[in-house]
C-alpha positions in Angstrom: 26.5 13.2 -3.4 23.4 15.4 -4.3 22.5 12.9 -7.0 22.7 10.0 -4.5 20.5 11.9 -2.0 18.0 12.7 -4.7 17.9 9.1 -6.2 17.9 7.1 -2.9 14.3 7.7 -1.9 13.1 7.2 -5.5 15.1 4.0 -5.8 13.6 2.7 -2.6 10.0 3.4 -3.7 10.6 2.1 -7.2 9.9 -1.5 -6.2 6.3 -0.6 -5.1 4.6 -3.1 -2.9 7.0 -5.9 -3.8 9.9 -3.7 -2.7 8.3 -3.0 0.6 7.7 -6.7 1.3 11.3 -7.5 0.3 12.5 -4.8 2.7 10.3 -6.1 5.5 11.8 -9.6 4.9 15.3 -8.3 5.0 14.7 -6.3 8.2 13.1 -9.5 9.8 16.2 -11.5 8.8 18.6 -8.9 10.3 16.4 -8.9 13.5 16.5 -12.7 13.9 20.3 -12.7 13.3 20.9 -9.9 15.9 18.6 -11.4 18.6 20.0 -14.9 18.4 23.6 -13.7 18.1 23.3 -11.6 21.2 21.6 -14.5 23.0 24.5 -16.8 22.1 27.0 -14.2 23.2 25.1 -13.7 26.4 25.3 -17.4 27.1 29.1 -17.3 26.6 29.4 -14.3 28.9 27.3 -16.2 31.5 29.8 -19.1 31.5 32.8 -16.7 31.5 31.3 -14.9 34.6 30.8 -18.2 36.4 34.4 -19.2 35.5 35.7 -15.9 37.0 33.5 -16.2 40.1 32.7 -19.9 40.7 30.1 -20.9 43.2 30.6 -24.4 44.6 33.1 -27.1 44.0 31.5 -28.3 40.7 31.9 -24.9 39.0 35.5 -24.5 40.3 36.5 -27.8 38.8 34.6 -27.7 35.5 34.2 -24.0 34.7 37.0 -23.9 32.0 35.5 -26.9 30.2 32.1 -25.1 30.0 33.8 -22.0 28.6 35.5 -24.0 25.8 32.1 -25.7 25.0 30.4 -22.3 25.0 33.0 -21.0 22.6 32.4 -24.0 20.3 28.7 -23.4 20.3 29.3 -19.8 19.6 31.4 -20.7 16.5 28.8 -23.3 15.3 25.9 -20.8 15.6 27.5 -17.4 14.7 28.5 -18.6 11.2 24.9 -19.6 10.2 23.6 -16.4 11.7 26.1 -14.2 9.8 25.3 -16.1 6.7 21.6 -15.3 7.3 22.5 -11.6 7.6 24.6 -11.7 4.4 21.7 -13.3 2.5 19.3 -10.7 3.9 21.3 -7.9 2.2 20.9 -9.7 -1.1 17.1 -10.2 -1.0 15.6 -8.7 -4.2 19.1 -8.4 -5.6 18.1 -9.2 -9.2 15.6 -6.4 -9.5 17.8 -4.0 -7.6 20.7 -4.8 -9.9 18.4 -4.2 -12.9 17.5 -0.7 -11.7 21.1 0.1 -10.8 22.4 -1.1 -14.2 19.8 1.1 -15.9 21.1 4.1 -13.9 24.7 3.2 -14.8 23.7 3.2 -18.5 22.1 6.6 -18.0 25.3 8.0 -16.7 25.4 7.4 -13.0 29.0 6.7 -11.9 30.1 3.5 -10.2 30.8 5.4 -7.0 27.2 6.8 -6.9 25.8 3.3 -7.6 27.8 2.0 -4.6 26.6 4.9 -2.5 23.0 4.2 -3.4 23.4 0.6 -2.3 25.1 1.6 0.9 22.2 3.9 1.8 19.6 1.2 1.0 21.2 -1.7 2.8 22.6 0.3 5.8 19.2 1.5 6.9 17.7 -2.0 6.6 20.5 -3.3 8.8 20.1 -0.5 11.3 16.3 -1.1 11.7 16.9 -4.8 11.9 19.6 -4.5 14.5 17.3 -2.3 16.7 14.5 -4.8 16.3 16.9 -7.6 17.1 18.0 -5.9 20.3 14.4 -5.8 21.4 14.0 -9.4 20.5 17.1 -10.3 22.6 15.7 -8.5 25.6 12.3 -10.4 25.1 14.1 -13.7 24.9 16.1 -13.2 28.1 13.3 -14.7 30.4 13.3 -17.8 28.1 17.0 -18.4 28.5 16.9 -17.9 32.3 14.7 -21.0 32.5 17.4 -23.3 31.0 19.6 -24.9 33.8 23.3 -25.3 33.5 25.9 -26.3 36.1 23.1 -27.2 38.5 21.3 -23.9 38.4 19.7 -21.5 36.0 21.3 -18.3 34.8 20.0 -15.0 36.0 19.1 -12.2 33.5 22.1 -10.2 34.8 24.4 -13.1 33.9 23.1 -13.3 30.4 23.1 -9.5 29.9 25.7 -8.5 27.3 25.9 -4.9 28.3 25.3 -1.6 26.6 28.7 -1.5 24.8 27.9 -4.8 23.0 24.4 -3.6 22.1 25.9 -0.4 20.6 28.5 -2.6 18.8 25.6 -4.7 17.3 23.9 -1.5 16.1 27.1 -0.7 14.2 28.2 -4.2 13.1 24.9 -5.3 11.5 24.6 -2.3 9.2 28.3 -2.7 8.3 27.6 -6.4 7.5 24.6 -5.4 5.4 26.6 -2.8 3.5 29.6 -5.0 2.8 27.4 -7.9 1.6 25.3 -5.5 -0.6 28.4 -3.8 -2.1 30.1 -7.2 -2.9 27.1 -8.2 -5.0 27.5 -5.1 -7.1 30.5 -6.2 -9.1 28.5 -7.1 -12.2 26.5 -3.8 -12.1 29.7 -1.8 -11.9 31.8 -3.8 -14.5 29.1 -4.8 -17.0 25.8 -2.8 -16.6 24.7 -3.7 -20.1 25.1 -7.4 -19.3 22.9 -7.1 -16.2 20.3 -5.0 -18.2 20.2 -7.7 -20.9 19.9 -10.4 -18.2 22.9 -12.3 -19.4 23.8 -15.5 -17.5 26.6 -14.7 -15.1 29.9 -16.7 -15.6 30.2 -20.1 -13.9 31.7 -20.3 -10.5 35.2 -21.6 -10.6 36.5 -24.9 -9.1 39.1 -22.9 -7.1 36.2 -22.5 -4.5 36.3 -26.2 -3.9 40.1 -26.2 -3.5 40.0 -23.3 -1.0 37.2 -25.1 1.0 39.1 -28.4 1.1 42.2 -26.5 2.2 40.3 -24.7 5.0 38.8 -27.9 6.3 42.2 -29.6 6.1 43.7 -26.9 8.3 41.2 -27.8 11.0 42.0 -31.5 10.7 45.8 -30.8 10.9 45.3 -28.5 13.9 43.2 -31.0 15.8 45.6 -33.8 15.0 48.5 -31.7 16.3 46.6 -30.3 19.3 48.9 -32.1 21.7 51.9 -30.1 20.4 50.1 -26.7 20.5 49.8 -26.7 24.3 47.6 -24.1 25.9 46.9 -22.4 22.6 45.3 -25.6 21.2 41.7 -24.5 22.0 42.2 -21.1 20.4 43.8 -22.6 17.2 41.1 -25.3 17.1 38.2 -22.8 17.4 39.8 -20.5 14.8 40.3 -23.3 12.3 36.8 -24.6 13.0 35.3 -21.2 12.1 37.5 -21.2 8.9 36.5 -24.6 7.8 32.9 -24.1 8.7 32.7 -20.8 6.9 34.2 -22.5 3.8 31.0 -24.3 3.2 29.7 -21.0 1.8 32.4 -21.2 -0.8 32.0 -24.7 -2.0 28.2 -24.8 -1.6 27.2 -22.7 -4.6 29.9 -24.3 -6.8 28.6 -27.8 -5.9 25.0 -26.8 -6.6 26.0 -25.4 -10.1 27.8 -28.7 -10.8 24.7 -30.7 -9.8 22.5 -28.4 -11.9 24.5 -29.1 -15.0 24.2 -32.9 -14.4 20.4 -32.5 -13.8 20.1 -30.7 -17.1 21.5 -33.7 -18.9 19.3 -36.1 -17.1 16.0 -34.1 -17.2 13.1 -36.0 -18.6 10.2 -33.6 -18.0 9.7 -29.9 -18.5 9.6 -29.3 -14.7 12.9 -31.1 -14.2 14.5 -29.2 -17.1 13.3 -25.8 -15.9 14.4 -26.5 -12.3 17.8 -27.6 -13.5 18.3 -24.6 -15.7 17.5 -22.2 -12.9 20.0 -24.0 -10.7 22.7 -23.7 -13.4 21.8 -20.0 -14.1 22.0 -18.8 -10.5 23.4 -21.4 -8.0 24.0 -18.6 -5.5 20.3 -17.9 -5.2 19.5 -21.5 -4.5 22.3 -21.7 -1.9 20.8 -18.6 -0.2 17.6 -20.8 0.3 19.3 -24.1 1.4 22.6 -22.8 2.8 21.2 -22.5 6.3 20.3 -26.2 6.2 23.9 -26.9 5.1 25.3 -25.1 8.0 22.8 -26.7 10.4 23.6 -30.1 9.0 27.3 -29.4 9.7 26.3 -28.7 13.3 24.3 -31.9 13.5 27.3 -33.9 12.1 29.6 -32.2 14.7 27.3 -33.2 17.5 26.5 -36.8 16.4 29.0 -37.9 19.0 26.9 -36.4 21.7 25.0 -39.6 22.8 28.4 -41.3 23.2 29.8 -38.5 25.3 26.8 -38.3 27.7 26.8 -42.1 28.3 30.2 -42.2 30.0 29.0 -41.9 33.6 31.3 -41.7 36.7 32.6 -45.3 36.5 32.7 -48.1 39.1 33.6 -47.2 42.6 32.8 -43.5 42.3 31.4 -41.7 45.3 28.0 -40.2 45.4 29.3 -36.7 44.7 31.2 -37.9 41.7 28.1 -39.7 40.4 26.1 -36.5 40.8 28.8 -34.4 39.1 28.9 -36.8 36.2 25.1 -36.7 35.9 25.2 -32.9 35.9 27.9 -32.8 33.2 26.0 -35.3 31.0 22.7 -33.4 31.4 24.4 -30.1 30.5 26.1 -31.6 27.4 22.9 -33.1 26.2 20.9 -29.9 26.9 23.5 -27.6 25.3 23.9 -29.8 22.3 20.2 -30.0 21.6 19.8 -26.3 22.2 22.5 -25.6 19.7 20.8 -28.0 17.2 17.4 -26.4 17.7 18.7 -22.9 17.2 20.7 -23.9 14.1 17.7 -25.6 12.4 15.3 -22.8 13.3 17.7 -20.3 11.7 17.9 -22.6 8.6 14.1 -22.7 8.4 13.8 -18.9 8.8 16.5 -18.3 6.2 14.8 -20.6 3.7 11.3 -19.1 4.2 12.5 -15.5 4.0 14.8 -16.1 1.0 12.3 -18.2 -1.0 9.5 -15.5 -0.5 11.9 -12.8 -1.7 12.9 -15.0 -4.7 9.3 -15.3 -5.8 8.9 -11.5 -5.7 12.2 -11.2 -7.5 11.0 -13.3 -10.4 7.6 -11.6 -10.7 8.3 -10.3 -14.2 9.7 -13.7 -15.3 6.6 -15.5 -14.0 4.2 -13.1 -15.7 6.0 -13.6 -19.1 5.9 -17.4 -18.7 2.2 -17.3 -17.9 1.5 -15.1 -20.9 3.5 -17.5 -23.0 1.1 -20.3 -21.9 3.1 -22.0 -19.2 0.7 -23.8 -16.8 0.6 -22.5 -13.2 1.0 -26.0 -11.9 4.2 -26.4 -13.8 5.7 -23.3 -12.3 4.7 -24.5 -8.8 6.3 -27.8 -9.5 9.5 -26.1 -10.8 9.7 -24.0 -7.6 9.4 -27.2 -5.5 11.9 -29.2 -7.5 14.4 -26.3 -7.5 15.0 -26.7 -3.8 14.1 -30.4 -3.2 17.3 -32.0 -4.5 19.6 -29.3 -3.2 18.0 -29.7 0.3 18.8 -33.4 0.4 22.3 -33.0 -1.1 23.3 -30.0 1.1 21.9 -31.6 4.3 23.7 -34.9 3.9 26.8 -33.5 2.3 27.5 -30.9 5.1 26.9 -33.5 7.8 29.4 -35.8 6.1 31.9 -33.0 5.9 31.6 -32.4 9.6 32.1 -36.1 10.4 35.3 -36.1 8.2 36.6 -32.8 9.7 36.2 -34.0 13.3 37.6 -37.5 12.6 41.1 -36.7 13.8 39.6 -35.6 17.1 36.7 -37.9 17.6 37.3 -40.7 15.1 34.1 -42.0 13.5 32.4 -42.5 16.8 29.5 -40.3 15.8 28.3 -42.5 13.0 29.7 -45.9 14.2 27.6 -45.7 17.4 23.9 -46.5 16.6 22.7 -43.7 19.0 24.9 -41.1 17.3 23.7 -42.2 13.8 20.1 -42.2 15.0 20.5 -38.6 16.3 22.1 -37.5 13.0 19.5 -39.1 10.8 16.7 -37.6 13.0 18.2 -34.2 12.9 18.7 -34.2 9.2 15.1 -35.5 8.6 13.6 -32.9 10.8 15.8 -30.2 9.3 14.9 -31.1 5.7 11.2 -31.2 6.6 11.5 -27.8 8.4 13.2 -26.2 5.4 10.8 -27.7 2.8 7.9 -26.6 5.0 9.4 -23.1 5.1 9.8 -22.9 1.3 6.2 -24.2 0.9 5.0 -21.2 2.9 5.8 -19.1 -0.2 3.2 -21.1 -2.3 0.3 -18.7 -1.6 2.6 -15.8 -2.5 3.5 -17.5 -5.8 -0.2 -18.1 -6.5 -0.9 -14.4 -5.9 2.0 -13.4 -8.2 0.8 -15.7 -10.9 -2.7 -14.3 -10.7 -1.4 -11.0 -12.0 -0.5 -11.4 -15.7 0.5 -7.7 -16.1 4.2 -7.4 -16.8 5.6 -4.7 -14.7 8.8 -2.8 -15.8 11.6 -2.9 -13.2 
């Protein structure tokens, strides 16, 4: 333990200015994740509170439906937010693994390497969670302006309470530690391979099998929801979270497969370099575009929204029934669009933060390529091509997966109705532009990194 305490501050400062920037990006990602997760949980608690103490006939009749919809939004948003947190713990992972592998070769034990990673990631998660709680409190006045069920929520209704705030302060560092420790397998098992920068083994096709199985569970549960009775909603939400989260399994494997195909078809140096990077580390590219994949899944799930809000009260309905139908349609549309906006903003934030950290992670590689005579414009083109095709593939593919998963429940109404198709295409277009814009924000950082031709040792 004394060795860990002595090495921890030195390891944290070993990265210099790049290490401090990477740490700031990780803390920012944890803060965004915490603030938005608490906001979504606060919304769910607001609907639960109104269901327990309804005010007016409309809330008494429809409160349970709103709770189910709030749980669905929670599942659709928490998975991308947790993925953002998991990616934050892996920012700068290549240079950290290089330093830790050197320590392993010098005699540091695997247990001490794990302890060093725990110390480094836990304090990032703790600082990020505290900043996220502050962000959640700052966002409360914004959420209190959004009306649902005919009236806006008060801050007290959306307040999650001190126990949940304390739980967030514990859960976020634990998530950071677990995510950081999981990434240490190569350092512990093969430190020499990490130090020599050997290409990690390919991801196995069993990931695709597990992902298809998880999505199939949701389709079976929704098809048999009539036989599950009162537990149908709980089974449906659980299997939805399972199938949704499985995108994180199949995503990197699919990108690796696409990278190998692009290597065969590459015709220019930029295409070849971008494809080789995709083959060498598909997980790193997935960390950039994975947020869009999860947001695209949300868009595919909500493509049926225009059809749902166009129902109305029907012929012969009373004035009160028409007003209730209008309230329900407005709330569905408002809640769906709010879920989409949050999902795509998380995707853009994740892409921008991860891409900036990736540029710093490859500083040594960039410096060596510039010294070898590689044009700066070529490296910039490679950086752009590295994410362009995955962005399009992941956005469209995840939306298609959502449409297929929900087909036993909703059929193909989301894409057969022109309004649903228009909503889906618009969301994917805006989402792809947001993510590409976020990745382009790292261009000045790349230029600054390329301006330094000195090769720094890790």
